N, C-alpha and C positions, 0 to 999 in steps of 0.2 A: 185034734186040738190045733188052735191057731196061735200065731205069735203077733206081738204088737211092738212097735218102736215109737217112742216119744222123742221126736227130733227137736233139738234146739238149734236153729239155723241162724248163722251170722249173715245178716242182710247186706253188710257193707264190706266184708273182707275181699280183697283182691286175690287172685290166684298166687301172686307173688308173696303176699302177706300170710297166706294160709299156713305154711309150714311153721313159721315162728309163733303164730297165734295158737296153733295146735299144741305146741310144746308148752306155751304159757298156761293154757287152760288145763292141760293134762297135769302139769306140775301142781296147779291149784287143787284139782280134783283129788290128787294123791295126798297132798299136804293136809287137806280137810278130812281125809279118811273116807271120802266118797267112793273112790275107786282104788283098786290094787295097782301097784306100780308096774308089775310085769304082766303083759297080756297073754291070753291064749291065742296063739297064731292060728289064723283062719277060723276062729271060733264064732264069728258073728254070722248073722243070717245071710249077709252078702259076701261072706268069705273073708272079710277084713279081720284084723286083730280085735279081740274083745277083752276089755278091762273089767274083770269081775268086781262086784260091789265090795267096797271097803268096810272097815269096822264101824264107821259112823254113817253109812249110807241110809239107814232107816230114818235118821233124824231129818233127812232132806227128801223123804219119799212118802207117797200115799200107800204104795204097795210095791213090793219087790218079789218076783217069782224066783228067788235065789236057789230054789231047789231044781230049777231047770238048767240044762247045760247051756242054753242060749240066753243067758242073763248077764248083762253087763253093758258097758259103754263101748260103742264103736265110733270111729271118727272117719268122716268122709271129707277129704280136702281136694275136691275137684268140682268143676262146674256141674251142678246137679239141680234137678227139679225134684223137690221133696213133696210128696203127696200121700194121700190116704191109702193108695193101692188100687183105687178105682176112681173113675171120673166123677166129678161133681155134676150136678144137673144144671146149675146156673152160674153166672158170673156177674159181679156187681161193679159198676162204674165208680172209680174213685172221685170223680167230679160231681156227678148229680145223684149218685146213689141208686140209679135205676138198675134193676135186675134183668138179665137177658138169658134166655135159653141158650145153651152152648151151641146148638145147631144154627142159631140165628146170627152168630158173629164168628169171624175167622180167627178164633183164639189160638187154635193149634198152630197156625202159621206164625203168630207172634212168639209162641213158646219155642218153636223150631229156630226162629231167628235168634232168640236169646241164647239157646243152647249152642248154636254154632258161633256165637261171639260177634254177630253182626251189630253194627252201631244202632240201627233202627229196629226195635222190637216193640213198637207201639201198637195199640189197638184203639180204633175209633169207636166211640159210643154211638149207637144208632139213635139214641134219644136226644143227647145234648150236642153231639158232633165233636166233642172234645176228644183229643187223643191223649193217651197216657201209656207209659211203659207197662207191659204185661205184668211185671213184678209188683205194680201198684194196685192191680185189680184184685178183688176178693172172690175166691172160688167158694161156692155154696153147695152143699151143706158142710163139706169138709174142705178147709182152706189148704192152699198150696204155698210153698215158699221157694224162692229162687236164690241160690247162693253158692259160694265156693268153699264153704266150711260148715259142716253140720256135726253135732254130737248126738248120736242115737242111743237112747236108753232102751235096750232090748228087754222086753218083758218086765218093765220097770216104770211105774207111774211116779213121776217126780212131782214135788211140790212146786207151785208157781214161783216161790222164792228162789229155788235152785236155778230155774231158767233166768230169772232176773239177775241173780248173782253172776251167772255165766256171762250175761250181757255186760255187766260191770267189769268183769275181768277182761273181756274182749275190748271194751271201750266202744262197742257198736250196738246198733239196734239188732234185736233178735226176734224171731217168730217161732212159735211152737207149732209143730205139725204132728198129727197122730197117724201113723201108718199101720194098717192091719194087713197081715200077710196070711 
């Protein structure tokens, strides 16, 4: 059996803002009955705390595998590349929309520069020659997100409205990424 995580990633939170935003969203998740207030320590797939589904979680979900031990919300508040668990085959330019095979562009170098906090993490498009930050490119078939704060719904498929509402609570743009482990 395999596990899945539906990540809702804050695309704008800074590392400095992440702790306060974590508490704000966690308070909202508990208040709405989506998550339990007390986590299972080290219960998530990555060893983080795992907040089990709350009494109203099903009203915000397509499916919850709440019979599994690894079901609940984990929170990552550090510089992270959120991805599907395997590499995509192509990447799309945010300027011209051209798709490129991953081995045709130095995308991994731009990702490494972003992860290390360098100021320039752009990637130039071979088609239009425009450069854009790697965080603005789209990975195909399974997209990636780059952020300092992510809410991972372990073995829990959330409704799109939950991702949208988390974005409203955060006051930031979010992106949903599906990770398969």
